[in-house]
C-alpha positions in Angstrom: 0.0 0.0 -0.1 1.6 3.3 -1.2 0.9 6.1 1.2 1.6 9.8 0.4 3.0 11.4 3.5 1.2 14.7 3.0 -2.1 12.9 2.4 -1.5 10.9 5.5 -0.9 14.1 7.5 -4.4 15.3 6.8 -5.7 12.4 8.9 -3.0 12.5 11.7 -0.7 15.3 12.6 2.5 13.3 12.6 5.6 15.5 12.1 8.2 12.8 12.0 10.1 12.1 8.7 9.2 9.3 6.4 12.2 7.3 7.6 11.2 7.6 11.2 7.6 6.6 10.4 8.9 3.6 8.4 11.1 2.6 11.3 8.4 2.8 14.0 5.8 1.0 11.8 8.3 -1.8 11.1 8.2 -2.4 14.8 4.4 -2.6 14.6 4.4 -5.4 12.2 4.4 -3.5 8.8 7.3 -4.2 6.5 8.3 -1.2 4.4 9.2 -2.0 0.8 10.6 1.4 0.0 10.4 5.2 0.4 10.2 7.5 -2.7 10.9 11.1 -2.1 8.5 13.7 -3.7 9.5 17.3 -4.4 6.3 19.3 -3.7 7.6 22.3 -5.6 8.1 20.2 -8.8 4.8 18.3 -8.4 1.2 19.4 -8.6 0.6 18.5 -4.9 1.2 22.1 -3.6 1.5 20.8 -0.1 2.8 22.8 2.8 5.3 20.1 3.9 8.9 20.2 2.4 9.6 16.5 3.2 6.9 14.8 1.3 7.4 11.2 0.3 5.6 8.0 -0.7 6.0 5.2 1.8 5.3 1.7 0.4 3.9 -0.4 3.2 3.6 -4.2 2.7 0.1 -5.0 4.0 -0.6 -8.6 4.8 -3.8 -10.3 3.4 -5.6 -10.4 6.7 -5.5 -6.6 7.1 -7.8 -5.1 4.5 -8.5 -2.2 6.8 -5.0 -1.0 6.2 -5.3 -0.9 2.5 -6.1 2.9 2.5 -4.6 6.1 3.7 -7.2 6.4 6.5 -6.4 2.8 7.6 -2.6 3.4 7.8 -3.3 6.7 9.5 -5.1 4.9 12.3 -2.2 2.6 12.8 0.3 5.5 12.8 -1.8 7.6 15.2 -1.8 4.7 17.6 2.0 4.1 17.2 2.7 7.8 17.8 0.0 8.3 20.4 -1.7 11.0 18.4 -5.4 11.8 17.8 -7.0 10.8 14.5 -8.6 13.5 12.6 -12.2 12.4 12.1 -13.8 15.9 11.8 -16.0 16.9 8.9 -13.5 19.5 7.6 -11.2 18.3 4.9 -10.9 14.9 3.3 -10.5 13.2 6.6 -14.3 12.8 7.2 -14.6 9.3 8.5 -17.9 9.4 10.3 -21.4 9.1 8.7 -23.1 12.5 8.0 -26.6 13.4 7.3 -27.8 12.1 3.8 -28.1 14.7 0.9 -31.5 16.2 0.3 -33.6 13.9 -1.9 -34.3 15.4 -5.3 -37.1 14.7 -7.8 -35.5 11.8 -9.7 -34.2 8.6 -8.0 -33.1 5.3 -9.1 -34.7 2.0 -7.9 -32.3 -0.5 -6.3 -33.4 -4.1 -5.8 -31.3 -6.6 -3.9 -32.3 -10.1 -5.1 -29.5 -11.8 -3.1 -29.1 -10.0 0.2 -26.9 -12.7 1.5 -24.2 -11.8 -1.1 -24.9 -8.0 -1.0 -26.6 -6.9 2.2 -25.9 -3.1 1.7 -25.9 -1.1 -1.6 -25.8 2.6 -1.7 -26.3 4.5 -5.0 -26.1 8.2 -5.7 -27.2 10.0 -8.8 -24.9 12.9 -9.9 -25.2 15.3 -12.8 -21.7 15.5 -14.2 -19.5 17.1 -16.8 -16.6 14.7 -17.8 -13.3 16.3 -18.0 -9.7 15.7 -16.8 -9.4 15.8 -13.0 -7.3 18.6 -11.3 -3.6 18.3 -11.3 -3.4 17.8 -7.5 -5.7 14.9 -7.6 -4.0 13.3 -10.5 -0.6 13.7 -8.7 -2.1 12.0 -5.6 -3.4 9.1 -7.7 0.0 8.7 -9.5 1.8 8.7 -6.1 -0.5 5.7 -5.1 0.2 3.8 -8.3 -3.1 4.6 -10.1 -3.3 6.0 -13.7 -5.6 9.1 -13.9 -8.5 8.6 -16.5 -11.2 11.3 -16.1 -12.5 13.3 -13.2 -15.4 10.8 -12.6 -13.2 7.7 -12.6 -10.5 9.6 -10.7 -12.8 10.4 -7.9 -13.8 6.7 -7.3 -10.2 5.8 -7.3 -9.4 8.6 -5.0 -11.9 7.4 -2.5 -10.6 3.9 -3.0 -7.1 4.9 -1.9 -8.3 7.3 0.8 -10.9 5.3 2.6 -10.5 1.8 1.2 -13.9 1.5 -0.4 -14.2 0.4 -4.0 -16.7 2.3 -6.0 -18.0 2.3 -9.6 -19.7 4.8 -11.8 -22.4 3.9 -14.3 -23.7 6.1 -17.1 -27.3 6.7 -15.9 -28.6 7.1 -19.4 -27.5 3.6 -20.3 -29.3 1.9 -17.5 -32.6 0.2 -18.7 -35.8 1.1 -16.8 -33.9 3.4 -14.4 -33.2 0.6 -11.9 -30.3 -1.4 -10.5 -30.7 -5.1 -9.6 -28.1 -7.0 -7.6 -28.6 -10.6 -8.5 -26.9 -13.7 -9.7 -26.3 -14.2 -13.4 -28.8 -16.0 -15.5 -28.1 -19.0 -17.8 -25.9 -18.1 -20.8 -25.6 -14.5 -19.9 -22.5 -12.7 -21.1 -20.9 -9.4 -20.2 -18.2 -7.3 -22.1 -16.2 -5.9 -19.2 -14.2 -2.6 -19.2 -11.0 -4.4 -20.3 -12.7 -5.3 -23.5 -13.1 -9.0 -22.8 -16.4 -10.7 -23.5 -16.9 -13.0 -20.5 -19.3 -16.0 -19.9 -21.1 -15.7 -16.6 -22.3 -18.6 -14.4 -25.1 -18.8 -12.1 -23.0 -18.5 -8.9 -21.6 -15.1 -9.9 -23.2 -12.0 -8.5 -23.7 -9.2 -11.0 -25.1 -5.7 -11.1 -27.9 -5.5 -13.7 -30.3 -2.9 -14.9 -33.8 -3.8 -15.9 -32.7 -5.9 -18.8 -29.1 -7.1 -18.7 -25.9 -7.3 -16.5 -23.9 -4.1 -16.4 -21.1 -5.1 -14.1 -19.6 -8.0 -12.2 -20.2 -7.3 -8.5 -17.0 -6.4 -6.7 -14.7 -7.1 -9.7 -15.2 -4.9 -12.8 -17.9 -2.9 -14.5 -19.3 -3.5 -18.0 -18.3 -1.7 -21.2 -21.9 -1.0 -22.2 -22.5 1.3 -19.1 -19.1 2.9 -19.1 -18.7 6.7 -18.5 -17.6 8.5 -21.5 -17.1 12.1 -22.5 -20.8 12.4 -23.6 -22.0 11.2 -20.2 -24.2 13.8 -18.4 -25.4 11.9 -15.4 -24.0 9.0 -13.4 -25.0 6.5 -10.8 -22.4 6.1 -8.2 -22.1 2.6 -6.7 -20.8 2.0 -3.2 -21.7 -1.4 -1.6 -20.6 -4.3 0.5 -20.2 -7.6 -1.2 -19.8 -11.1 0.3 -16.0 -11.8 0.2 -16.3 -15.5 -0.6 -18.5 -14.7 -3.6 -16.1 -12.0 -4.9 -13.1 -14.3 -4.5 -14.9 -17.2 -6.3 -15.9 -15.0 -9.1 -12.5 -13.4 -9.5 -10.7 -16.7 -9.6 -13.2 -18.3 -12.0 -12.8 -15.5 -14.5 -9.1 -15.1 -13.9 -9.7 -11.4 -13.3 -8.0 -9.6 -10.4 -8.6 -5.9 -9.8 -8.0 -3.4 -7.1 -11.7 -3.7 -6.1 -11.7 -7.5 -6.0 -8.4 -7.4 -4.0 -10.2 -5.5 -1.2 -13.7 -7.0 -1.4 -12.4 -10.6 -1.3 -10.4 -9.8 1.9 -13.4 -8.1 3.6 -14.3 -4.5 3.6 -16.1 -2.3 6.2 -19.8 -2.9 6.2 -20.4 0.6 7.6 -18.2 2.3 5.1 -20.3 2.4 1.7 -22.5 5.3 2.9 -19.5 7.3 4.1 -17.6 6.7 0.9 -20.6 7.7 -1.3 -20.9 11.0 0.5 -17.1 11.6 0.2 -17.3 10.9 -3.6 -20.2 13.3 -4.0 -18.4 16.0 -1.9 -15.3 15.6 -4.2 -17.2 15.8 -7.4 -18.8 19.1 -6.2 -15.4 20.3 -4.8 -13.6 19.9 -8.2 -16.6 21.2 -10.2 -17.3 17.8 -11.9 -20.9 17.4 -10.8 -23.8 18.2 -8.6 -25.6 15.5 -6.6 -29.1 14.8 -7.4 -30.2 12.1 -5.0 -29.0 9.1 -3.1 -30.7 5.7 -2.6 -29.9 3.0 -0.1 -30.9 -0.6 -0.2 -30.3 -3.1 2.6 -28.7 -2.3 5.9 -25.2 -1.8 7.1 -26.1 -2.9 10.6 -27.6 -6.3 9.9 -24.7 -8.2 11.5 -24.4 -8.2 15.2 -21.1 -6.8 16.6 -18.5 -9.1 17.8 -17.8 -8.7 21.5 -14.7 -10.4 23.0 -13.8 -10.8 26.6 -10.1 -9.8 27.2 -8.6 -11.1 30.4 -5.9 -9.3 32.1 -4.1 -12.5 33.2 -4.3 -13.9 29.7 -2.5 -10.9 28.3 0.3 -11.3 30.9 0.6 -15.0 30.3 0.9 -14.8 26.5 3.2 -11.8 26.4 5.3 -12.6 29.4 5.1 -9.0 30.7 2.5 -7.0 32.5 1.1 -4.2 30.4 -0.6 -1.4 32.4 -4.3 -1.3 32.2 -4.4 2.3 31.0 -2.0 1.3 28.1 -4.2 -1.5 27.0 -7.4 0.6 26.8 -5.4 3.4 25.2 -4.1 1.1 22.4 -7.4 -0.5 21.7 -9.5 2.7 21.8 -7.0 4.4 19.4 -7.3 1.4 17.0 -11.1 2.0 17.0 -12.3 -0.7 19.4 -15.0 0.1 22.0 -13.6 -0.9 25.4 -15.7 -1.4 28.5 -14.5 -2.6 32.0 -15.4 -6.2 32.9 -14.5 -8.7 35.6 -10.8 -9.5 35.4 -10.4 -7.5 32.3 -12.3 -5.8 29.5 -15.3 -6.3 27.2 -14.1 -5.2 23.7 -16.4 -4.6 20.8 -14.7 -5.1 17.4 -15.4 -2.5 14.7 -16.7 -4.1 11.4 -13.6 -3.1 9.5 -11.4 -5.4 11.6 -12.3 -8.7 9.9 -9.0 -10.2 11.3 -10.0 -9.9 14.9 -12.2 -12.9 16.1 -10.5 -14.2 19.3 -9.0 -12.9 22.5 -5.5 -13.8 21.2 -6.1 -11.4 18.2 -6.7 -8.5 20.7 -3.5 -9.6 22.6 -1.6 -9.4 19.3 -2.8 -5.8 18.8 -1.6 -4.9 22.3 1.8 -6.6 21.7 2.3 -4.7 18.4 1.6 -1.3 19.7 3.2 -1.8 23.1 6.3 -2.9 21.3 7.6 -6.2 20.4 11.0 -5.1 21.7 9.5 -4.9 25.2 8.8 -8.6 25.2 11.6 -10.3 27.1 13.8 -12.9 25.3 13.3 -15.8 27.8 11.2 -18.9 28.0 8.2 -18.8 30.2 8.1 -20.9 33.4 6.7 -24.5 32.7 3.9 -25.3 35.1 3.7 -29.0 34.1 5.8 -31.4 32.1 5.1 -31.5 28.3 3.0 -34.1 26.8 4.6 -37.2 25.4 5.6 -36.7 21.8 3.7 -38.6 19.2 5.8 -41.5 18.0 5.1 -40.6 14.4 6.9 -37.3 14.9 9.9 -39.0 16.3 9.9 -41.5 13.5 9.7 -38.8 10.9 12.6 -36.8 12.4 14.6 -40.0 12.5 14.0 -40.6 8.8 15.0 -37.0 8.0 18.2 -37.6 9.8 18.9 -40.8 8.0 18.1 -39.4 4.6 20.1 -36.3 5.1 23.0 -38.5 6.4 22.8 -40.3 3.1 23.4 -37.1 1.2 19.8 -36.2 0.4 18.4 -32.7 0.8 14.8 -32.3 1.9 12.4 -30.5 -0.6 9.0 -29.1 0.0 7.0 -28.9 -3.2 3.5 -27.7 -4.0 0.5 -30.0 -3.3 -1.2 -28.4 -6.4 0.2 -29.5 -9.7 -0.8 -29.3 -13.4 -3.2 -32.0 -14.6 -0.7 -33.0 -17.3 2.0 -33.6 -14.6 -0.4 -35.7 -12.5 -1.7 -37.8 -15.5 1.2 -40.4 -15.5 0.6 -41.2 -11.8 -3.1 -41.7 -11.7 -6.1 -42.2 -13.8 -8.3 -39.2 -14.8 -11.1 -40.4 -12.5 -8.9 -40.6 -9.5 -7.5 -37.1 -9.7 -8.9 -34.5 -7.3 -9.5 -31.2 -9.2 -9.4 -27.8 -7.7 -12.6 -25.9 -8.2 -10.8 -22.5 -8.4 -7.2 -23.0 -9.3 -4.8 -20.1 -9.4 -3.6 -21.2 -12.8 -3.4 -24.4 -15.0 -0.2 -25.2 -13.2 -2.1 -25.8 -10.0 -5.2 -27.6 -11.4 -5.3 -30.8 -9.3 -4.1 -32.1 -6.0 -1.0 -34.3 -6.5 -1.6 -38.1 -6.5 2.1 -38.6 -6.0 5.0 -36.7 -4.4 7.2 -37.5 -7.4 6.0 -34.8 -9.9 7.3 -32.0 -7.7 10.6 -33.7 -7.0 11.1 -34.4 -10.7 10.4 -30.7 -11.4 13.0 -29.8 -8.7 15.6 -32.1 -10.4 15.0 -30.2 -13.7 15.3 -26.9 -11.9 18.7 -27.9 -10.5 19.9 -29.4 -13.8 19.1 -26.2 -15.7 21.4 -24.4 -13.2 24.3 -26.6 -13.9 23.7 -28.9 -10.8 24.3 -32.3 -12.3 24.2 -34.5 -9.2 20.8 -34.1 -7.4 19.5 -36.0 -4.4 16.2 -34.9 -3.0 13.5 -36.4 -0.6 10.2 -35.2 0.6 7.7 -36.6 3.2 4.4 -35.0 2.2 0.7 -35.6 1.4 -0.8 -37.1 -1.8 -4.4 -37.3 -2.8 -6.8 -39.5 -4.7 -10.6 -39.8 -4.9 -10.6 -43.3 -3.7 -7.8 -43.2 -1.1 -8.4 -39.7 0.1 -5.4 -38.0 1.7 -2.4 -40.0 2.7 1.3 -39.4 3.3 4.2 -40.7 1.3 8.0 -40.7 1.5 9.6 -40.1 -1.9 13.1 -39.6 -3.1 14.8 -38.9 -6.5 18.4 -39.5 -7.4 20.1 -38.3 -10.5 23.7 -37.9 -11.7 26.6 -39.6 -9.9 26.7 -41.5 -6.7 29.3 -39.3 -5.2 31.5 -36.3 -5.9 34.8 -36.3 -7.8 37.7 -37.7 -5.8 41.4 -37.8 -6.4 41.6 -41.5 -5.7 39.3 -42.4 -8.6 36.4 -41.5 -10.8 32.7 -41.7 -10.1 29.9 -43.8 -11.5 26.3 -42.9 -12.4 23.6 -43.8 -10.0 21.9 -47.2 -10.8 18.9 -49.3 -9.6 20.7 -50.9 -6.7 21.5 -47.5 -5.3 17.9 -46.5 -5.0 17.1 -49.9 -3.7 19.7 -49.5 -1.0 18.0 -46.3 0.0 14.6 -48.0 0.2 16.1 -50.8 2.4 17.7 -48.2 4.7 14.3 -46.5 5.2 12.5 -49.7 6.0 15.2 -51.0 8.3 15.3 -47.7 10.1 11.5 -48.1 10.7 12.1 -51.5 12.4 11.2 -53.9 9.5 13.3 -57.1 9.2 11.0 -59.3 7.1 10.6 -57.6 3.7 11.6 -58.4 0.1 11.8 -56.6 -3.3 9.8 -58.1 -6.1 10.5 -57.2 -9.8 8.0 -55.0 -11.6 6.3 -51.7 -10.8 3.7 -49.2 -12.1 3.8 -47.7 -15.6 5.7 -44.5 -14.6 8.9 -46.6 -14.1 10.9 -48.2 -17.0 10.0 -51.8 -17.5 12.8 -54.1 -16.3 14.2 -51.4 -14.0 11.4 -51.2 -11.5 10.5 -53.1 -8.3 7.9 -53.3 -5.6 8.7 -53.2 -1.9 6.8 -56.1 -0.3 6.1 -56.6 3.4 3.9 -59.5 4.6 2.7 -60.1 1.0 1.5 -56.5 0.5 3.0 -53.8 -1.6 4.3 -50.8 0.4 5.8 -48.8 -2.3 7.8 -48.7 -5.6 11.3 -47.9 -6.8 13.2 -47.8 -10.0 14.1 -45.7 -13.1 11.5 -43.1 -13.9 10.1 -43.1 -17.5 12.1 -40.7 -19.6 8.7 -39.2 -20.9 8.1 -37.9 -17.3 11.5 -36.3 -17.3 11.0 -34.7 -20.7 7.6 -33.3 -19.5 9.5 -31.4 -16.9 12.2 -30.1 -19.2 14.9 -33.0 -18.8 16.5 -34.6 -21.7 15.9 -38.2 -22.7 19.4 -39.0 -21.5 18.8 -37.8 -18.0 18.4 -40.8 -15.8 16.3 -40.2 -12.7 16.0 -43.0 -10.2 13.2 -42.6 -7.7 11.2 -44.3 -4.9 7.8 -43.6 -3.3 6.7 -45.6 -0.2 3.3 -45.5 1.5 4.3 -43.7 4.7 0.9 -44.2 6.4 1.0 -48.0 5.9 4.6 -48.2 7.0 3.8 -46.3 10.2 0.7 -48.4 10.9 2.8 -51.6 10.7 5.8 -50.0 12.5 3.6 -49.2 15.5 3.3 -52.9 16.1 7.0 -53.5 16.0 9.1 -53.7 19.0 12.8 -52.9 18.7 14.8 -55.2 21.0 18.2 -54.0 22.1 20.8 -56.7 21.9 24.3 -56.8 23.5 27.3 -56.8 21.2 28.4 -60.4 20.2 31.0 -61.9 22.6 31.9 -64.9 20.4 33.5 -64.8 17.0 31.6 -65.3 13.7 32.5 -67.7 11.0 32.1 -66.8 7.3 31.8 -69.4 4.5 31.6 -68.6 0.8 29.8 -70.7 -1.9 29.5 -70.2 -5.6 26.6 -71.9 -7.5 25.2 -72.0 -11.0 21.6 -70.9 -11.2 19.2 -69.7 -13.8 19.8 -66.2 -15.0 16.2 -65.2 -14.4 16.1 -66.4 -10.8 15.9 -63.4 -8.4 18.7 -63.2 -5.8 16.0 -62.6 -3.2 14.6 -66.0 -3.7 18.1 -67.5 -3.3 18.5 -65.6 0.0 15.1 -66.8 1.2 15.9 -70.4 0.5 19.2 -70.2 2.4 17.5 -68.5 5.4 14.9 -71.1 5.5 17.3 -74.0 5.3 20.0 -72.8 7.6 19.8 -73.1 11.4 19.3 -70.2 13.7 23.0 -69.7 13.7 22.9 -67.9 10.3 23.4 -64.2 11.0 23.8 -62.8 7.5 23.7 -63.6 3.7 25.3 -61.4 1.2 26.1 -61.6 -2.5 29.6 -60.5 -3.4 30.0 -61.7 -7.0 27.9 -62.3 -10.1 29.5 -63.8 -13.2 28.2 -64.6 -16.6 30.5 -65.5 -19.5 33.1 -67.9 -20.5 32.9 -71.2 -18.6 29.3 -70.5 -17.6 26.5 -72.3 -19.7 24.2 -70.0 -21.6 21.1 -69.0 -19.6 23.0 -69.5 -16.3 25.0 -67.2 -13.9 27.5 -67.9 -11.3 26.5 -66.4 -8.0 28.8 -66.2 -5.1 27.5 -65.7 -1.6 29.0 -65.2 1.8 27.2 -66.8 4.8 28.1 -65.5 8.2 27.3 -67.7 11.2 27.5 -66.8 14.9 26.2 -68.0 18.3 25.4 -65.9 21.2 26.6 -68.3 23.8 29.6 -70.3 22.4 32.2 -70.5 19.7 31.0 -72.6 16.8 32.7 -75.8 15.7 33.7 -76.8 12.2 31.1 -79.7 12.4 28.3 -77.3 13.1 29.3 -75.0 10.3 29.7 -78.0 7.8 26.3 -79.3 8.7 24.7 -76.0 8.1 26.4 -75.6 4.7 25.3 -79.1 3.7 21.7 -78.2 4.5 21.9 -75.0 2.5 23.4 -76.7 -0.5 20.8 -79.4 -0.5 18.0 -76.9 -0.3 19.4 -74.8 -3.2 19.8 -77.9 -5.3 16.3 -79.2 -4.5 14.5 -75.9 -5.0 16.5 -74.2 -7.7 18.5 -77.0 -9.4 21.7 -75.1 -8.3 25.1 -76.6 -9.0 28.0 -75.9 -6.7 31.2 -74.7 -8.5 
């Protein structure tokens, strides 16, 4: 929000410089994006201050009351403990005044949807369209608004000054001399002021005359009722529109305006009448028109005031300091709250413009801001009871993050909204959860998998000369049938390690991503698991696998399809290995596991190697399983250390070498025990897999 200092000083008599105002307000929660100096002698402002400047405040989305000069003036008046000018003299008139005298001709206003527009004020003004005065144009330019004509400039002036969006219709172009606030009819269309012909839907609120729509409520007016040089009388619109309705309409049409930005955040219900009078006063002041009549439909007081009980002890408990009672009352009253004494505190009535204040803690935030964040001590409050036991899922997630970062992976946080085209390879069209009002096509659906965002992150890094990328994410994924669930996903592209003087590097392969998957499941306490060949269509056939636990799939891993990488901007040669595991299912099963702590072995282990000829297509996991089933409980570990296929090995066969490690917890093993175990293993391999010992 750009605020002209000289304009601000008409609301509050603050004499400090722009730099000092910026410094103080930054301590009150308002970031200052910049200060632009204005030379009043070289401009058309003709102000009496020599240090004029434009202060650009960053106003957060929950503070629409500060998106105006008057709103920021109220905050500055509180910060500097100054009175706010609310008198009727000058442009700082903020209080309702007596309505203008009714004249002979009025316009009829009908509210067909009072839930979407409970208050609509309209004024008829006879006008002469011309350029606005230089001082007004200069103020508009300082606020970032382009001057157009005296009529339009007045509506924009009131928008910047009071925060109330307004619109002017050419009265002669309104059919039947009436305005209807209603939802659009079937197949209605409207050409808006930006020249676009827009299709309207039945959930969009429009401003219509007796025959057709003439504006989209809270968003933009129609071209057919636009004020032109030939306009002789106008109907000024000043209304309150339902924020949800304006936001939905704005997003559906992809149309963002200064008006919709304010309406969708919530404007002051009491302000339309004040703004209408201010606009009429300005039109007469600059000689642009003479008011003829004003008409009001609906009520600005239909919603009961919010009354919040503020407890003295709660303020001290949250802030860690005791704020004097007079200071609390002074701050809240200066901000426009009605404060009355109550038992152990105050009863505070919230003004309608403060849509962000709904709870006691919101009032305490206001006290903290204007009492000064720097006065809050930097110490922990005293603990009155021990903290609750941490959810084991939190501990497990932290443990996995530690393991994955220790493996050289960086954690990523990607968007839960992705483009439909990016989601298509990971789920059927019927399974996708579409967003009703997406910000853009790139955020059209909820992600059915965590992998699309990670692949996009790989492409982002590759385009910036980062060849070796290792990323993981623990996040939500969504489908219509499965609802929301959590997954742990990782992507690995490039080399397995950095360059080293002792030797070169090698590119990542399937067994690297498999090792990562095994590290995850072992960290969660699983011992009985196995990897089966094959996976979903988004992996390359023959280079994909499924993680199985107790006969059920828990996730997939392998080489991602090059088509998915190309969709995100990677080349066909960029190999991206990935895994995605069902974190919810892993946690459900892990909750039944009990990790037993075992002492370090006291007795030595014995290792024996065997080499066998087996079928090329036989998975090594089946060989390990056969060995584990046949060997006695003395078997501690089975590991493959060599695989050979070539000269001396029959076609269709491979030579697989394995190392079996035996150990006892209570004695040193004898050769006889080891030989018996090896004989049993070889017999089982021969019987089940027709293995031949080499």
